[in-house]
N, C-alpha and C positions, 0 to 999 in steps of 0.2 A: 350396381343398379343404374348409376348415371350413364355409364358406357352403353348400357342396353337401351335406355330411354332416349338418349341423344339430345334431349332438349329440356331446359329448365326455364319455366316462366319466372321472370324477375319482376316483382310487384312492390308498389308502395300503397299499402292498404289505408283507405279512408275510414274504416271502421272494422270492428271484429266481425260483424255480420257479413261484410263484403268478403272477408277471408273464408268464411264458411260456405258462402254461395259459390265462390270461385273453386274451392277445394272439391265441391261436389261435381262441378263441371269437369275438372281435370280428371277425376276418378272415372267419370262416365266415358271419357275419351281415352282411357287406358294410359294416362300420363300422370301417375300419382307422385308428383314432385313439384315443389315450389320453393323459390327463394324469396323470403320476406325481408325486405330491406328495413333497416332501422332509420328510416327517414321520416316516419310519422310516429306519434305517441301510442299507436295501437299495435305496434309490431309484436311485443312480448305477449300481450293478452290474446292476440289473434293466433299466434303460434300455439299457445297453450290450449285454446278452444279447438283449433283444428286437429291437434294431436289427440285430444280427448275424444272427439267425434269420429275422426278418420285415422285410426291407428296405422293403417297401411300407407299413409302419406309420408313421403320422405321430405323433411323440412330443412332447408338451409336458411341460415340467418345471414343477410347481406348488409353491406355498408357498415360493418362492425369496425369501429375506430378505436376502442379502448377496452381495457380488461374488464371493467364493470359491465360493459355490454356483452362480453363473452359469457360472464356469469349469468346475466339475466337471460340471454338466449338459451344457454344450456339448461338452466333451471326450468325454462318454459317448455323445453322439449326439442329444440333444434339439434340436429345430428351432425351438422357441418357448419363451420364458421367461414364466411367468405369476406375477405378483407379487400378493399378497393386498391390498395397498394401493398408494398412490401415493408414490413416492420418486424425485425428479428425478435423484439421483446414480445410482441403479440403472438407470433408463431410459436415461440418457446412456451408461452403461457397456455396456448391451446394444446400443444403436445404434452405438457405436464398434466393436463386434465384428460388426456386420452381422447381428445376431440379431433375429428377430421378437420383440417384447415386448408383453405385454398386462397392463398394471398394473390393479390394482383401484381402482374408483371407487364412490362412493356419494352424492356431492354435486355440484351444478353447478360449484362452485369447483374440485374435483378434475378434472372433465371438461375444464374450461377450460384448466387447466394442461397436460393431455395434448394438447389441441388445439394449443396454442402450442409444443409440442415436436414437432409434426408427426405425431402419432399419429392414426390413423383408426379403430382398433379398441381397445376397452377392456373390461375385465371389470366387471360390475356385481355387487358382492359386499359383504355377504350380501344376496341379492336379496329374498327374501320378507319378512324382518324390516325391510327398508329401504324399504318402500312397494310392492314388487312391480311388476307390470305397469303399474299406474297411475303410479308414480313414473317409470318408463321412458318412458311416453307423454309426460309433462310435460317431461322433459329432452330427448327427441327433437324436441320442437317448437322448441326453442331451438338445439340442436346437430344441425342437419339433415344434416351430413356425417359424423357419428360413428355407428359401429356398435358394438353392445354384445353381450357374452357374459354373460348373467345366470347366476349360480351361487350356490347356497345356498338350500335349501328347494325346489328344483325336483324335481318327481316326475311320475309318469304322469298325475296328475289336473290339473296346471296347465301341463304342457309345451305343450299346444296353444295356450293363451292367450299364452304368451310368444312362440312361433314365429309367431304370427299378426301380430306387430308388425313393421313394415318396418324398424325400427331394430335388430332382433335378427338377428345373422348366424348365431348358434348358441347352444346352451345347454350349460352344464356340469352334470353330474349324478353325485352320489356314491351315489344310491340304486341304481344299476345293479349295482354290485359293492361293497357295504359291507365294511368291514374284518373284521367278525365272520364274514361268509359266506366271505371269502377265507381266513381262518384255519382255518375248518372245512371248507374245500375243497368247498363246495356248488356245484360247477360246473354241474350241471343246473339248479339254481334260478337261478343267475346268467345262464345262457344263456336261460332263459325270460324273465327281466326284460329282457334286451337285445333279445330277439326281439319282445316286446310293444312296446317303445319304437320300434324301427325300423319295425315295422308301422304304428304310429300316424303316424310321420313320412311314410311312403310314401303313406298315405291322405290326408294333409294337403296334400302337394305337388301 
């Protein structure tokens, strides 16, 4: 599903209600996916509420740093755990629970460790400050079976470049619904950003 949608909004929710409002906008724009980061105390409750109201929504739990957060996210309804870095213990824990896990990588050494743990998809984070598309091209030449989800510094201006890479299965984007816009409930502006992004993806496919 992620490979088909190509884009995952990455959000830090200021309230459960903000998550519900955003989920409705995403579904209206045929982008039924969201990564809810565990950077605010509302993450788990928002995941649970969104999953209950919008069952078709694919929910990823992001910025997961510990095993207890894996449990909380999974119990709330998250279907994929996104880790900002590589940690073998956390990856093992997710795999033991039959959860999709996408650890963060930025070096060939980290990608190699993921490869030997049986992973085929990893996060490339922070993408832009770590060499961007050029770095991904270099790593993809070595790890031909690995697919990447670049996140960090992705925006409407460079989205096309990343998605043009065969090694990229989707991109994570926090610019679609930044925390300040969520706090100020700027739903029309957020909807416009999401609409522009999905339009660009449709044109590129």
